[in-house]
C-alpha positions as CSV (number, residue, x, y, z in Angstrom):
1,M,89.8,-86.4,214.0
2,T,87.7,-85.0,210.8
3,S,88.9,-87.3,207.9
4,S,88.6,-90.5,210.4
5,I,85.1,-89.4,210.4
6,V,84.5,-88.0,207.2
7,P,83.6,-91.1,204.6
8,G,86.4,-91.3,201.9
9,R,88.8,-89.8,205.0
10,P,89.4,-86.8,203.0
11,D,92.0,-83.8,204.5
12,V,91.2,-80.6,205.6
13,R,91.6,-77.5,202.6
14,E,90.1,-74.7,204.2
15,L,88.7,-74.0,207.3
16,S,86.1,-70.7,208.2
17,S,83.9,-69.7,211.2
18,I,80.3,-69.3,209.6
19,A,78.3,-68.7,212.9
20,L,79.4,-68.9,216.6
21,D,80.9,-71.9,217.5
22,V,80.2,-72.9,214.1
23,W,82.9,-73.9,211.1
24,L,82.7,-74.9,207.6
25,L,85.6,-77.5,206.6
26,R,86.2,-77.4,203.0
27,L,88.2,-81.0,202.0
28,S,90.0,-82.0,199.5
29,D,87.2,-84.0,197.7
30,G,85.5,-81.0,197.3
31,S,82.8,-81.5,199.4
32,R,82.1,-79.3,202.6
33,V,81.4,-80.3,205.8
34,V,80.2,-78.9,209.4
35,A,81.8,-78.8,212.9
36,K,79.7,-77.4,215.6
37,H,81.4,-77.0,218.7
38,Q,78.8,-77.6,221.9
39,F,79.8,-75.7,224.2
40,F,78.6,-76.5,227.3
41,G,78.8,-80.5,226.4
42,L,81.0,-81.6,229.0
43,L,78.6,-80.3,231.5
44,T,76.1,-82.7,230.5
45,R,78.5,-85.3,229.5
46,G,77.4,-88.9,230.0
47,K,74.2,-88.0,230.9
48,N,70.6,-88.9,229.3
49,F,70.5,-85.8,228.1
50,D,74.3,-85.3,227.0
51,L,73.9,-82.4,224.2
52,L,76.5,-83.7,221.9
53,Q,75.2,-87.4,221.6
54,V,71.8,-86.5,221.7
55,E,72.6,-84.1,219.0
56,F,74.0,-86.8,217.1
57,E,71.5,-89.5,217.8
58,V,68.5,-87.3,216.9
59,N,69.9,-86.3,213.5
60,R,70.9,-89.8,212.4
61,A,66.9,-91.5,214.1
62,L,65.3,-89.0,212.1
63,R,67.1,-88.8,209.1
64,Q,66.6,-92.7,208.6
65,A,62.8,-91.8,209.2
66,G,63.0,-89.8,206.1
67,C,62.6,-86.0,207.7
68,H,65.2,-83.6,206.5
69,V,68.2,-82.9,208.8
70,P,71.9,-82.8,208.5
71,V,73.8,-85.9,207.5
72,P,75.5,-86.5,211.6
73,F,79.3,-88.1,210.4
74,G,80.6,-88.5,213.9
75,I,81.2,-86.6,217.3
76,D,84.5,-85.7,219.1
77,P,83.4,-86.3,222.7
78,E,86.9,-84.8,223.7
79,G,87.1,-82.1,221.9
80,Q,82.9,-81.4,221.9
81,F,82.4,-81.5,217.8
82,I,79.9,-82.8,216.0
83,F,80.6,-83.1,212.0
84,M,77.4,-83.0,209.6
85,E,76.5,-82.2,206.3
86,Y,76.9,-78.6,205.4
87,L,73.5,-77.6,203.9
88,G,74.0,-74.0,202.1
89,D,73.7,-70.8,204.3
90,R,70.2,-69.8,202.9
91,T,68.1,-69.8,206.2
92,F,64.1,-69.3,206.2
93,L,65.2,-65.8,207.7
94,D,67.0,-65.1,204.4
95,V,64.2,-66.3,202.3
96,C,61.6,-63.5,204.1
97,F,64.2,-60.4,203.2
98,G,63.4,-61.6,199.6
99,Q,60.7,-62.4,197.6
100,M,59.0,-65.9,199.3
101,P,59.1,-68.9,197.0
102,L,55.2,-70.0,196.9
103,G,54.2,-72.8,199.5
104,C,57.6,-71.5,201.4
105,V,56.0,-71.6,205.1
106,S,53.9,-74.8,204.1
107,R,57.1,-77.0,203.3
108,V,58.4,-75.6,206.4
109,I,55.6,-77.1,208.7
110,A,54.9,-80.0,206.9
111,E,58.7,-80.6,208.0
112,L,58.3,-79.7,211.7
113,L,55.4,-82.0,212.1
114,L,57.2,-85.1,210.3
115,I,59.9,-84.5,213.2
116,E,57.8,-84.5,215.7
117,E,55.3,-87.7,214.5
118,T,58.5,-89.3,214.4
119,L,59.9,-88.6,218.0
120,A,56.5,-89.5,219.2
121,T,56.6,-92.6,217.6
122,Q,59.9,-93.5,219.3
123,P,59.6,-93.1,223.1
124,N,62.9,-93.5,223.9
125,W,63.5,-89.9,223.2
126,Q,60.8,-88.8,226.2
127,N,63.8,-89.6,228.1
128,R,66.8,-87.9,226.5
129,V,64.9,-84.7,227.5
130,V,67.2,-81.5,228.3
131,L,67.6,-79.7,231.7
132,G,64.6,-77.2,231.9
133,G,62.8,-78.7,228.8
134,H,60.4,-81.2,230.9
135,H,56.3,-81.0,230.9
136,E,56.5,-79.6,234.8
137,D,58.9,-76.8,233.2
138,L,56.5,-75.5,229.9
139,T,53.7,-75.5,233.0
140,D,56.1,-73.1,234.9
141,R,57.3,-71.1,231.9
142,W,53.4,-70.7,230.3
143,R,52.3,-69.4,234.1
144,A,54.2,-66.9,234.1
145,V,53.6,-66.1,230.4
146,E,50.1,-64.2,231.6
147,E,51.4,-61.4,233.1
148,V,54.1,-60.5,230.9
149,A,51.3,-61.1,228.3
150,L,49.0,-58.5,230.5
151,E,51.9,-56.2,231.1
152,G,52.1,-56.0,227.2
153,L,48.8,-55.2,226.8
154,G,48.8,-52.2,229.3
155,K,51.4,-50.8,227.8
156,T,50.1,-50.8,224.6
157,L,46.7,-49.5,225.8
158,R,48.2,-46.8,227.4
159,I,49.7,-45.6,224.5
160,W,46.6,-46.0,222.3
161,D,44.7,-44.0,225.4
162,A,42.3,-46.9,226.4
163,M,43.0,-48.5,229.3
164,S,39.3,-48.2,230.3
165,C,39.9,-51.2,227.7
166,F,42.1,-53.5,229.9
167,D,39.6,-55.5,232.0
168,R,37.5,-56.7,229.9
169,L,40.7,-57.7,227.6
170,A,42.4,-59.3,230.4
171,T,39.4,-61.6,231.0
172,S,39.4,-62.5,227.6
173,L,43.7,-62.7,227.9
174,R,43.2,-64.8,231.1
175,T,40.5,-67.4,229.2
176,L,43.0,-67.7,226.2
177,H,45.5,-69.0,228.3
178,G,44.0,-70.9,230.1
179,L,42.8,-72.7,227.2
180,L,46.2,-73.2,225.3
181,A,48.1,-75.0,228.8
182,A,45.4,-77.1,229.1
183,R,46.3,-78.3,225.3
184,P,48.9,-81.3,224.9
185,A,52.3,-80.7,224.2
186,T,54.4,-82.4,221.9
187,L,58.1,-83.5,221.7
188,G,60.5,-81.4,219.7
189,T,63.6,-79.2,219.7
190,T,63.9,-76.2,221.8
191,D,65.6,-73.6,219.7
192,Y,62.9,-72.8,217.5
193,Q,63.9,-69.8,215.5
194,P,64.1,-68.8,211.4
195,R,67.7,-69.0,211.5
196,N,67.3,-72.9,212.1
197,V,65.7,-73.7,209.1
198,M,67.8,-74.1,205.7
199,C,65.5,-73.4,202.7
200,P,68.2,-73.9,200.3
201,A,66.9,-72.9,196.7
202,G,65.0,-76.0,194.9
203,Q,66.0,-78.3,197.7
204,R,63.6,-79.6,200.6
205,I,63.2,-77.4,203.7
206,A,65.8,-78.5,206.3
207,F,66.6,-78.3,210.3
208,L,69.1,-77.4,212.3
209,E,69.8,-77.3,216.4
210,L,67.6,-80.5,217.4
211,G,70.5,-81.5,220.2
212,K,68.3,-80.0,222.6
213,L,64.6,-81.7,223.1
214,G,61.8,-80.4,225.4
215,W,58.1,-80.2,225.7
216,D,55.8,-77.4,223.6
217,W,53.7,-76.9,221.1
218,T,53.7,-76.9,218.1
219,E,51.3,-74.1,217.0
220,R,54.2,-72.2,219.1
221,R,56.9,-73.8,218.0
222,A,55.6,-72.9,214.1
223,L,54.8,-69.1,215.0
224,Q,58.4,-68.6,215.9
225,Y,60.0,-71.1,213.0
226,T,58.2,-68.5,210.5
227,S,58.1,-65.2,212.5
228,P,61.2,-63.1,211.8
229,L,62.1,-60.9,214.6
230,D,63.3,-57.4,215.3
231,C,63.8,-56.8,211.5
232,A,62.6,-53.5,209.7
233,R,63.8,-55.5,206.2
234,V,60.8,-57.4,206.2
235,S,57.8,-55.4,205.5
236,L,54.1,-55.7,207.6
237,T,52.8,-57.1,204.2
238,S,55.2,-59.8,204.2
239,K,54.8,-60.4,207.8
240,Q,50.6,-60.7,206.6
241,S,51.5,-63.1,204.1
242,I,53.3,-65.4,205.9
243,L,50.8,-65.6,208.9
244,G,48.1,-66.0,206.0
245,E,50.4,-69.4,204.8
246,L,51.4,-70.3,208.1
247,G,47.3,-70.8,209.3
248,A,46.5,-72.9,206.3
249,A,49.2,-75.3,206.8
250,M,48.1,-75.7,210.3
251,P,46.8,-79.8,210.2
252,S,43.7,-78.9,211.6
253,S,40.5,-76.2,212.6
254,E,41.7,-76.6,216.8
255,S,45.6,-76.2,215.5
256,R,44.4,-72.9,213.7
257,C,42.5,-71.9,216.9
258,A,45.7,-72.8,218.9
259,L,47.6,-70.9,216.7
260,D,45.7,-67.4,216.8
261,M,45.9,-67.4,220.6
262,H,49.6,-68.3,220.5
263,H,50.0,-65.6,218.2
264,L,48.0,-63.0,220.6
265,F,50.4,-63.4,223.5
266,F,53.7,-63.6,221.3
267,R,52.6,-60.2,220.3
268,L,51.7,-58.9,223.9
269,I,55.0,-60.3,224.9
270,L,56.8,-58.4,222.1
271,A,54.7,-55.4,223.5
272,A,55.5,-55.8,226.6
273,R,59.4,-54.7,225.6
274,D,58.5,-52.2,223.0
275,P,55.0,-51.6,221.8
276,I,55.7,-49.5,219.0
277,S,57.7,-52.7,216.8
278,A,56.0,-55.3,218.1
279,D,53.7,-55.3,215.1
280,L,50.6,-55.7,216.4
281,E,48.4,-54.5,213.6
282,L,49.1,-58.2,212.6
283,L,46.7,-58.7,215.5
284,Q,43.9,-58.2,213.2
285,F,44.5,-60.9,210.6
286,P,42.7,-63.2,211.7
287,L,44.2,-66.8,211.4
288,S,40.7,-68.6,213.4
289,D,37.5,-68.2,213.7
290,E,37.7,-68.6,217.6
291,P,35.1,-66.6,219.3
292,T,37.0,-65.3,222.4
293,M,39.5,-64.1,219.4
294,M,37.0,-62.5,217.2
295,T,36.2,-60.2,220.4
296,I,39.3,-59.7,221.4
297,R,40.6,-58.2,217.7
298,R,37.4,-56.4,217.8
299,H,38.0,-54.7,220.7
300,L,41.4,-54.1,219.9
301,R,40.2,-52.7,216.6
302,E,38.1,-50.1,218.7
303,A,40.6,-49.6,221.2
304,S,43.2,-48.6,218.7
305,G,41.1,-45.9,217.1
306,R,40.8,-44.1,219.9
307,G,44.3,-42.5,219.3
308,T,45.3,-40.1,216.5
309,H,47.9,-42.7,215.3
310,P,46.1,-45.2,212.4
311,T,44.0,-47.6,213.1
312,F,44.4,-51.2,212.6
313,G,42.4,-51.5,209.6
314,D,43.8,-48.6,208.2
315,L,47.4,-50.6,208.6
316,I,46.0,-54.1,207.7
317,D,44.1,-52.8,204.5
318,G,47.0,-50.8,203.3
């Protein structure tokens, strides 16, 4: 099947696994091709959100529009495989482990915005949204986020012996939650994580895993694409630097405010699981001058100083 799909019809010389359900094929002409098995593809076969077909078509359309995504060579509907261009093995997460190239985060956001803009100008993609990716699904998920964030806030304040601050912070948190809920969502990928951004040295940033389309907010995608999680190898200083470049890359002051708010919820959701590893210190790094966020930062700084641990200011300033 591979020989009939790849230009020149070369033979497969070597096969190696590079991720779950993903293989690298080394071909007789020296080229390399990725073969990815769509494990749940048969469940969506023939539907408008057919995972295999959508991934092939969206990559082709985005590539033709100038976005940097893998060239899709073809699909095998029976075996549920898609064959695509190999873009290397250096992801954004790998970049975070070393010396971050100047402007890397900005280039990630530029490519993300181009993908979203392209999908917005081709209205046919709105009918290809995956199950769970519709507007009403986003509304339901975001409604649940409020309670999880409040849980994270409570756990954090208990550690700081500052539960007396909960009510005023919770009020501000609910206000921000409502503001974000009212913002228009954009169509794009629903699988946004640093491992799905390829950063080949000296080459253009590329995005993977675009077969599951859905509605979400640009700022939330941007934040999660560029936020290394559960990774002690990335220092707090490096994470702060990434945040600073991320904020500067946002296309408007309104977008920076939304990013700032999403960052708050992002950290508090992590805190609901474990406040100690949630990097809550990063909340003191201002991504905007949004008034409610400035107030929350001030209250958090005051609350964090009530215990015996270092305050936010001590941790961020070194």
